[in-house]
Steps between C-alpha positions, in 0.01 A plus 500: 500500500487224759317275257787533251755401762298200611411374150839359402524719191744726677725207585470369144621835366753573775707183463610557137566867568718415803689233302575751222615762753711238677669395174519850354884522513527168319247610238684828448829311458337262254360783288825697510713193424740544791827315506439297818128425499545187711662709773215750488250216533681335790546823691134578438379158604721449805550854623160657444338344808777659709401841350857574394507273196221669309678838471829320435339297219346816362844660501646198317213505249615839378858376465698446180328340205622203300710598205361387165726251313713655230657386173507135407370393840178691436455331163574139598412503867843371603865579459722274295833382635678558169405816320603540229516129422846350452495216242829353618369410846385148587175619661398712200131469420 
């Protein structure tokens, strides 16, 4: 067992595992599609070393999800200023 600890393989495996555990709230928020992912990431990044930010980020990661776009916005990716179009207007397309 001592040979494994001294070989560097343990460190090579431990670093990615610790990074994933450290960023777990952000990854959960990303997969769930939470509304304020940037806030989850910032709380995770800044607050986790203080040991209070990691549980707070985990709490935020299970917060409300983004609402999918509906109607015309979902089809075109944006919302028009004039719907339905009014031909008498000067800015009519």
